N, C-alpha and C positions, 0 to 999 in steps of 0.2 A: 535535258541533262540531269544526271542523278544528283540528289542533294549531297552525296558523299564527295563530289568533286569540288575543288576549291573555287569559290566565286571570284569574279573580277574584283568585287569590293574587298574581299578578304586579302587578295593578293596586293592590291594597291595600298591598303592599310598597313600591311606587313612591311612593304618596302619603304613607305614614307613615314613610318614610326621611327625609323632610324635617323638620328639627327644629321649625320653626315650626308645621307642621301637627300633628306628634305632640304638642307642648305643648298646642295648642288642643283636640286630641282628649281627652287625659287630663284637662284642666281641665273639659271638658264632661261626661265620663262616669264619672270616678272618684268614689267616695263622698266627701262633705265631710271626714270624719275622716281620710281618706287624703291628699287633695290639699292640705288645709290644713297638713299637716306636711312637705310636700315643697318643696324649693327648685328650682323648674323652670329657673332659670338654669343649674343644674348638670346638667340632663338630657343624657345622652349615649347614643347607640346603641352597643352593644358588638358587636364582630365575633364570628363563629362562632355556635354553637348549643349548647343544653343537651340536645338530643334524642339518645336512643340510636338505634342503627340500626333497632330494631324500631318505635320511635315515629315515625320519619321516614316510615313507610309510611302513617300515618294523620293526621299533623299537620305543621304548619310553625310556626316561631316567629320572633319578632323580640324582641330583648332590649335593654332600656334600663336604665341605672343612673342613680339620682337620689339626691342627698344629702338628708338630713333638715335642716330649718331650724335645729334646735338644734345642728347640727354634730357629733352623736354617732355618725354613721355614714351608711350609704347603704342604699337599698332597691332591689333588682333588680325592675323592673316588666317582666314578660314579656307580650307580646301573642301569644296563640294564635289563629291564623286558621283559622276553620272555613268552608269554602266548598263543602261537599257539597250536592247537590240535595235530600237528605233528611236529617233529624236522625239522629244516632247515639246510641242509647240508652246506650252504654257510654262516652260522653265523660268522665264523672267518673273512670272508671278510667284513661283516657288522661291526664287532667290530673294525677291522683295520681302516675302514672308519671313525668310531666314534672317535677313538684315534686321527687321524690326523685332523678331523673336530674340535675337542676340542683344539688341539694345535694351529690350525689356528685362532680359535676364540680368544685365549689368545694373539696372535700376533696382531690381529686387535684391541683388547682392550688395547694394549700397556702394557700388564702385563708381568712380568718375567715368563718364561716357568715353569710350575708346573707339576709334575708327575701325570698322570692319571692312576688309578687302576680300570680296568673294572671288574665288578662282574656280572655274568650271573646267574639269578635265574630261574630254570626250574622246573615245577611241572606236566608235562604231564605223561601219562601212558606208552607211547612207550619209550623203552630204547634208550638213546641218549648218545653215548660215547663222551668224551672230544676229540676235534680235533683241531690241530693247522692249520695255513694257509698252511704250507708245506704238511700236510696230504692230502690236496685237489689235489695235483699234483701227479699223479700216476707214479711210476717208475722214479722219477726225480733223477738225479745224485747229490750226495752231493755237488759237485763243483758249481752246478747251484743254490743251496739254498742261496748262498751269495747275490743273487739279489732279494730275497724275504724279505719284512719287517719282522723282528723278534720281536714277542711279545707273552706274555702269558696272560691269564685272569683267574680269580677265578670262578670256576664252582660250583654252589650250586644246586645240583640235588636232590630235595625232594623225588623223586621216589626211590632213592637208600638208603634213610634213613628208618629204621624201625620206626614204631609208637613209640616204647619205647625210641628210640634215640631222637626223637622229644620231647617226654614227659619229657626228662631229662633236657630240657632248663629251666633256672631259671624263665624266664618271662612267666607266665601262659597264658597271652593274646596272646603272640607269639606262644605258644604251640597250642592253640585253632585255631588260624589263619592258621598255617602251616598244621595242620591236616585237616582242612577244604579244603585248597588248594590241598593238596596231594590226597584227596579222592573226589574232586569236581565233578568227572565224575561217581561216584558210589552212585547213589541216595539211594539205600537201606542202604548202610553204613552210609550215612549222617543221615537218618531217625532213624537208630538204635542207633546212638551215639549222637544225637542232644542234649539231656539233659546234658550229660557230657561236651560237647563243650560249651554250654551256661553257665554252672557253671564256667568253666575255664575262659571264656571271661568276666564274670562279675567282675573278679578281676583286669581287665585292666582299663585304663583311661576312664572315663565316656563318653568323647566325641567320643570314638571309638566304644562303644558297640552297638549303633544303627546301624552303618554300618555293623557290624558283623552279627547282627540279620537278616538284610535284605539279606545279601549275603547268609547266611545259608538257609534262607527260599527259595531263588531262586534256590537252588541246591536240595532241598528235602522238602516234606511236614512236617510241624511241627504239628503233630496230637494232639488232645485235651489231650490224656493220657500223652503225653510228657510234655505239659505245666503244667498239674496238678501235675506232679512229682517234679516240681521246687519249691524252697522256695518262699513264697508270694511276697517279694520285687522284685525278679528276674522275676517271672511269670507276675507280673503287668507291669514291664518295657517292657518285650517281647510283651505282648498283646497290650499295648498302641502303641508301634512302628509299629507292624503289622497292627493295625487298621488304622493308618494314611497312611501307605504305600499302603494298599489294596484300601482304599477309593480314594487315588490319582489315582491309576490305573483304578478304575471304572469310575471316573470322566473323565479321559482322553479318555477312550473308548467311553463314551457317547458323549462327545463333538465332536470327530472326526466323529462319525456316524451321529449325528444330522446335522452337517455341510454338509456332503455328501448328505443327504436327502434334505436339504434346497436348495442346488445347483441344484439338479435334478428337484425339484419343482412340482412333480406329484405324483399320487398314486404309480406308479412304483418307483419313487424316494424315497418315504417313505419306501417302501419295501426294496430297496437297502440300505437305511439308517439303517434299522434294521439289515440287513446282515452285514453291516460295524461295527455296535456296537458289534454284536456277534463275528465277526472276530477279532476285537481289544481286546475283553475280553479273547478270546481263546489265542491270542498271548501273553498276559501278563503271561500266565502259572500259574496264581494264583487261578483259580476258577474251580470247578467241573461243570459238565453239568447242574445239577439241580440249582446250584448257578447262572450260566450264564443265564439260562432261566428265573429265578426269577428277576434278575437285568434288563434284557432287555425286560421283559414282553412278552416273546414268549414261545411257547411250547418247551419241551425238544427235540421233533422230529426235530424242526426247527434248533436247535443248532447242533444236530448230522448231519443234512444235510449239514450245512455250514462247519463243521469240516471235513466231508468226501470230500467235494469239495476242501478244502484247502490241504488235504493230497494227492489228485490226482494231484494237480498242483505242489506239491513238488516232 
Protein backbone atom coordinates (compact mmCIF):
# COMPACT_ATOMS: atom_id res chain seq x y z
CA UNK A 1 0.00 0.00 0.00
CA UNK A 2 1.27 3.47 -0.81
CA UNK A 3 2.71 5.60 1.94
CA UNK A 4 0.24 8.30 0.81
CA UNK A 5 -2.72 6.28 2.07
CA UNK A 6 -3.84 6.83 5.66
CA UNK A 7 -2.55 4.15 8.03
CA UNK A 8 -4.65 2.30 10.58
CA UNK A 9 -2.54 3.96 13.28
CA UNK A 10 -3.26 7.47 11.98
CA UNK A 11 -6.98 6.68 11.67
CA UNK A 12 -7.27 5.30 15.21
CA UNK A 13 -5.29 8.20 16.65
CA UNK A 14 -7.52 10.67 14.84
CA UNK A 15 -10.79 9.27 16.16
CA UNK A 16 -9.61 8.57 19.72
CA UNK A 17 -7.98 11.98 20.12
CA UNK A 18 -11.53 13.30 20.34
CA UNK A 19 -12.54 13.28 24.03
CA UNK A 20 -16.20 12.43 23.34
CA UNK A 21 -15.21 9.39 21.24
CA UNK A 22 -12.51 8.31 23.72
CA UNK A 23 -14.99 8.42 26.64
CA UNK A 24 -17.53 6.37 24.68
CA UNK A 25 -14.81 3.88 23.75
CA UNK A 26 -13.61 3.39 27.33
CA UNK A 27 -17.17 3.16 28.66
CA UNK A 28 -17.92 0.49 26.07
CA UNK A 29 -14.86 -1.72 26.47
CA UNK A 30 -13.29 -1.24 29.91
CA UNK A 31 -14.30 -3.86 32.52
CA UNK A 32 -17.10 -2.72 34.85
CA UNK A 33 -14.89 -2.66 37.95
CA UNK A 34 -12.55 -0.22 36.15
CA UNK A 35 -15.02 2.14 34.46
CA UNK A 36 -17.28 2.29 37.53
CA UNK A 37 -14.42 3.83 39.53
CA UNK A 38 -13.37 6.44 36.96
CA UNK A 39 -14.65 10.00 36.70
CA UNK A 40 -14.78 10.36 32.91
CA UNK A 41 -15.56 14.08 33.16
CA UNK A 42 -11.88 14.36 34.17
CA UNK A 43 -10.51 12.29 31.27
CA UNK A 44 -7.67 14.11 29.54
CA UNK A 45 -5.23 13.04 26.85
CA UNK A 46 -1.65 13.62 27.91
CA UNK A 47 1.07 14.90 25.55
CA UNK A 48 4.12 12.83 24.79
CA UNK A 49 4.68 9.11 25.12
CA UNK A 50 5.90 6.54 27.61
CA UNK A 51 7.64 4.48 24.95
CA UNK A 52 11.38 3.93 24.93
CA UNK A 53 13.24 4.24 21.62
CA UNK A 54 13.29 0.44 21.34
CA UNK A 55 9.54 0.08 21.95
CA UNK A 56 8.73 2.74 19.35
CA UNK A 57 9.88 0.28 16.66
CA UNK A 58 7.04 -2.11 17.50
CA UNK A 59 4.30 -0.09 19.22
CA UNK A 60 2.56 3.27 19.42
CA UNK A 61 0.60 4.66 22.31
CA UNK A 62 -1.98 7.20 23.35
CA UNK A 63 -2.04 8.21 27.01
CA UNK A 64 -5.03 9.37 29.01
CA UNK A 65 -5.25 10.44 32.62
CA UNK A 66 -8.49 9.93 34.50
CA UNK A 67 -9.22 10.73 38.15
CA UNK A 68 -10.91 8.24 40.42
CA UNK A 69 -14.46 9.01 41.57
CA UNK A 70 -13.45 8.95 45.22
CA UNK A 71 -10.92 11.72 44.55
CA UNK A 72 -7.99 9.71 45.90
CA UNK A 73 -5.88 9.91 42.78
CA UNK A 74 -5.81 9.25 39.07
CA UNK A 75 -5.20 6.30 36.79
CA UNK A 76 -3.21 6.55 33.60
CA UNK A 77 -5.20 4.68 30.95
CA UNK A 78 -2.88 3.92 28.05
CA UNK A 79 -4.14 2.77 24.68
CA UNK A 80 -1.66 0.55 22.86
CA UNK A 81 -2.50 0.42 19.17
CA UNK A 82 -1.76 -2.82 17.33
CA UNK A 83 -2.22 -2.62 13.57
CA UNK A 84 0.04 -5.30 12.16
CA UNK A 85 -1.40 -7.60 9.52
CA UNK A 86 -0.44 -10.61 11.64
CA UNK A 87 -0.48 -11.17 15.42
CA UNK A 88 2.78 -10.82 17.31
CA UNK A 89 3.46 -13.66 19.72
CA UNK A 90 5.67 -11.50 21.91
CA UNK A 91 3.23 -8.66 22.47
CA UNK A 92 3.03 -9.48 26.23
CA UNK A 93 6.79 -8.75 26.42
CA UNK A 94 6.22 -5.43 24.61
CA UNK A 95 3.37 -4.53 26.98
CA UNK A 96 5.52 -5.41 30.00
CA UNK A 97 8.27 -3.19 28.64
CA UNK A 98 5.70 -0.45 28.12
CA UNK A 99 4.44 -0.63 31.72
CA UNK A 100 7.92 -0.38 33.20
CA UNK A 101 8.86 2.34 30.71
CA UNK A 102 5.83 4.32 31.89
CA UNK A 103 6.69 3.88 35.57
CA UNK A 104 10.30 4.84 34.91
CA UNK A 105 9.12 7.97 33.12
CA UNK A 106 6.97 8.90 36.13
CA UNK A 107 10.00 8.49 38.41
CA UNK A 108 12.13 10.68 36.14
CA UNK A 109 9.39 13.33 36.18
CA UNK A 110 9.28 13.09 39.99
CA UNK A 111 5.60 12.15 39.87
CA UNK A 112 3.93 9.89 42.41
CA UNK A 113 3.60 6.46 40.83
CA UNK A 114 0.28 6.07 39.07
CA UNK A 115 -1.34 2.84 37.93
CA UNK A 116 -1.14 2.18 34.19
CA UNK A 117 -3.90 0.14 32.52
CA UNK A 118 -2.79 -1.19 29.13
CA UNK A 119 -5.54 -1.57 26.53
CA UNK A 120 -4.68 -3.52 23.37
CA UNK A 121 -6.93 -2.84 20.38
CA UNK A 122 -6.62 -5.47 17.62
CA UNK A 123 -8.57 -5.62 14.36
CA UNK A 124 -6.71 -8.14 12.20
CA UNK A 125 -8.41 -11.08 10.48
CA UNK A 126 -6.11 -13.78 11.90
CA UNK A 127 -7.34 -15.15 15.24
CA UNK A 128 -5.16 -13.99 18.10
CA UNK A 129 -5.84 -15.42 21.58
CA UNK A 130 -5.12 -13.47 24.74
CA UNK A 131 -1.74 -14.49 26.13
CA UNK A 132 0.06 -13.56 29.34
CA UNK A 133 3.81 -13.36 29.77
CA UNK A 134 3.81 -16.76 31.51
CA UNK A 135 2.09 -18.32 28.46
CA UNK A 136 5.24 -17.66 26.44
CA UNK A 137 7.26 -20.06 28.58
CA UNK A 138 6.49 -23.65 27.61
CA UNK A 139 6.18 -26.25 30.37
CA UNK A 140 7.37 -23.86 33.05
CA UNK A 141 6.87 -25.06 36.63
CA UNK A 142 4.53 -22.94 38.74
CA UNK A 143 7.35 -22.33 41.23
CA UNK A 144 9.36 -20.54 38.54
CA UNK A 145 6.51 -18.16 37.64
CA UNK A 146 7.20 -16.11 40.79
CA UNK A 147 10.21 -14.69 38.96
CA UNK A 148 8.11 -13.37 36.08
CA UNK A 149 6.51 -9.91 36.21
CA UNK A 150 2.81 -10.41 36.76
CA UNK A 151 0.38 -8.15 34.89
CA UNK A 152 -2.80 -8.31 32.85
CA UNK A 153 -3.99 -6.10 29.99
CA UNK A 154 -7.38 -5.33 28.50
CA UNK A 155 -7.72 -7.00 25.12
CA UNK A 156 -10.19 -5.48 22.68
CA UNK A 157 -10.30 -7.82 19.66
CA UNK A 158 -12.70 -6.43 17.06
CA UNK A 159 -12.50 -9.63 15.00
CA UNK A 160 -14.24 -11.53 17.82
CA UNK A 161 -17.15 -9.10 17.87
CA UNK A 162 -20.04 -9.59 15.48
CA UNK A 163 -21.13 -6.64 13.37
CA UNK A 164 -24.37 -6.48 15.37
CA UNK A 165 -22.40 -6.21 18.63
CA UNK A 166 -20.44 -3.28 17.23
CA UNK A 167 -23.64 -1.70 15.88
CA UNK A 168 -25.09 -1.79 19.42
CA UNK A 169 -22.62 0.92 20.53
CA UNK A 170 -24.33 4.22 21.38
CA UNK A 171 -21.80 6.34 19.49
CA UNK A 172 -22.62 5.93 15.79
CA UNK A 173 -19.33 7.42 14.60
CA UNK A 174 -17.51 4.82 16.71
CA UNK A 175 -19.74 2.15 15.13
CA UNK A 176 -18.78 3.28 11.61
CA UNK A 177 -15.08 3.50 12.52
CA UNK A 178 -14.89 0.06 14.15
CA UNK A 179 -16.81 -1.62 11.33
CA UNK A 180 -14.43 0.00 8.84
CA UNK A 181 -11.44 -1.20 10.89
CA UNK A 182 -12.81 -4.70 11.33
CA UNK A 183 -13.44 -5.10 7.59
CA UNK A 184 -10.50 -2.98 6.41
CA UNK A 185 -8.98 -5.92 4.51
CA UNK A 186 -12.28 -6.81 2.79
CA UNK A 187 -12.50 -4.46 -0.19
CA UNK A 188 -15.82 -5.84 -1.46
CA UNK A 189 -17.44 -5.56 2.00
CA UNK A 190 -16.29 -1.93 2.29
CA UNK A 191 -17.68 -1.07 -1.15
CA UNK A 192 -20.96 -2.87 -0.46
CA UNK A 193 -21.52 -1.13 2.88
CA UNK A 194 -19.91 2.25 2.14
CA UNK A 195 -23.19 4.20 1.98
CA UNK A 196 -24.33 2.93 5.38
CA UNK A 197 -20.95 3.62 6.95
CA UNK A 198 -20.89 7.17 5.58
CA UNK A 199 -24.40 7.80 6.95
CA UNK A 200 -23.33 6.60 10.40
CA UNK A 201 -20.09 8.61 10.32
CA UNK A 202 -22.00 11.78 9.39
CA UNK A 203 -23.50 11.74 12.89
CA UNK A 204 -20.07 12.17 14.45
CA UNK A 205 -17.96 15.26 15.24
CA UNK A 206 -17.52 17.33 12.08
CA UNK A 207 -13.75 17.47 12.51
CA UNK A 208 -13.50 13.68 12.21
CA UNK A 209 -15.71 12.97 9.21
CA UNK A 210 -13.14 14.01 6.59
CA UNK A 211 -10.56 11.61 8.02
CA UNK A 212 -13.15 8.83 7.99
CA UNK A 213 -14.08 9.52 4.34
CA UNK A 214 -10.43 9.34 3.25
CA UNK A 215 -9.79 6.17 5.27
CA UNK A 216 -12.85 4.48 3.77
CA UNK A 217 -11.85 5.56 0.25
CA UNK A 218 -8.37 4.11 0.79
CA UNK A 219 -9.89 0.68 1.59
CA UNK A 220 -12.39 0.44 -1.29
CA UNK A 221 -13.77 2.37 -4.25
CA UNK A 222 -16.65 4.75 -3.56
CA UNK A 223 -18.56 4.27 -6.79
CA UNK A 224 -20.83 6.96 -8.24
CA UNK A 225 -23.95 4.92 -7.44
CA UNK A 226 -22.88 4.87 -3.77
CA UNK A 227 -22.44 8.64 -3.69
CA UNK A 228 -25.76 9.20 -5.47
CA UNK A 229 -27.57 7.17 -2.82
CA UNK A 230 -26.48 9.59 -0.07
CA UNK A 231 -28.51 12.60 1.08
CA UNK A 232 -27.29 15.77 -0.66
CA UNK A 233 -25.46 17.39 2.30
CA UNK A 234 -23.50 14.18 3.00
CA UNK A 235 -22.86 13.55 -0.71
CA UNK A 236 -21.50 17.07 -1.13
CA UNK A 237 -19.18 16.72 1.89
CA UNK A 238 -17.87 13.35 0.65
CA UNK A 239 -17.25 14.59 -2.89
CA UNK A 240 -15.54 17.81 -1.75
CA UNK A 241 -13.27 15.83 0.60
CA UNK A 242 -12.32 13.32 -2.09
CA UNK A 243 -11.75 16.05 -4.70
CA UNK A 244 -9.19 17.72 -2.43
CA UNK A 245 -7.56 14.40 -1.48
CA UNK A 246 -7.30 13.11 -5.06
CA UNK A 247 -6.00 16.44 -6.38
CA UNK A 248 -3.31 16.42 -3.69
CA UNK A 249 -2.26 12.88 -4.71
CA UNK A 250 -2.22 13.85 -8.39
CA UNK A 251 -0.11 16.93 -7.69
CA UNK A 252 2.39 14.98 -5.56
CA UNK A 253 2.73 12.36 -8.30
CA UNK A 254 3.40 14.99 -10.97
CA UNK A 255 5.89 16.93 -8.86
CA UNK A 256 7.96 13.84 -8.05
CA UNK A 257 7.96 12.70 -11.68
CA UNK A 258 8.84 16.10 -13.10
CA UNK A 259 11.68 16.49 -10.61
CA UNK A 260 13.12 13.12 -11.64
CA UNK A 261 12.92 14.12 -15.32
CA UNK A 262 14.56 17.49 -14.60
CA UNK A 263 17.45 15.78 -12.82
CA UNK A 264 18.01 13.37 -15.72
CA UNK A 265 17.94 16.38 -18.09
CA UNK A 266 17.65 14.45 -21.40
CA UNK A 267 15.00 12.94 -23.66
CA UNK A 268 15.60 9.70 -21.79
CA UNK A 269 15.18 11.66 -18.59
CA UNK A 270 11.83 13.03 -19.75
CA UNK A 271 10.69 9.49 -20.54
CA UNK A 272 11.79 8.36 -17.08
CA UNK A 273 9.96 11.35 -15.63
CA UNK A 274 6.73 10.19 -17.28
CA UNK A 275 7.32 6.70 -15.95
CA UNK A 276 7.78 8.14 -12.48
CA UNK A 277 4.56 10.16 -12.76
CA UNK A 278 2.64 7.03 -13.75
CA UNK A 279 4.43 5.02 -11.03
CA UNK A 280 3.44 7.55 -8.37
CA UNK A 281 -0.16 7.76 -9.56
CA UNK A 282 -0.45 3.96 -9.52
CA UNK A 283 1.01 3.88 -6.00
CA UNK A 284 -1.68 6.22 -4.68
CA UNK A 285 -4.23 3.49 -5.37
CA UNK A 286 -6.77 6.17 -6.27
CA UNK A 287 -6.97 6.05 -10.08
CA UNK A 288 -8.00 3.67 -12.87
CA UNK A 289 -5.71 3.04 -15.86
CA UNK A 290 -7.71 5.41 -18.08
CA UNK A 291 -7.56 8.16 -15.44
CA UNK A 292 -3.80 7.78 -15.00
CA UNK A 293 -3.26 7.89 -18.76
CA UNK A 294 -5.32 11.06 -19.01
CA UNK A 295 -3.59 12.76 -16.08
CA UNK A 296 -0.07 11.84 -17.20
CA UNK A 297 -0.71 12.50 -20.91
CA UNK A 298 0.40 9.03 -21.99
CA UNK A 299 -1.32 6.08 -23.74
CA UNK A 300 -3.10 3.50 -21.61
CA UNK A 301 -0.65 0.91 -22.96
CA UNK A 302 2.17 2.94 -21.37
CA UNK A 303 0.39 2.82 -18.00
CA UNK A 304 -0.15 -0.94 -18.26
CA UNK A 305 3.53 -1.44 -19.16
CA UNK A 306 4.66 0.50 -16.07
CA UNK A 307 2.19 -1.36 -13.85
CA UNK A 308 3.41 -4.72 -15.22
CA UNK A 309 7.01 -3.74 -14.49
CA UNK A 310 6.06 -2.74 -10.93
CA UNK A 311 4.28 -6.07 -10.36
CA UNK A 312 7.33 -8.03 -11.53
CA UNK A 313 9.56 -6.16 -9.08
CA UNK A 314 7.16 -6.95 -6.25
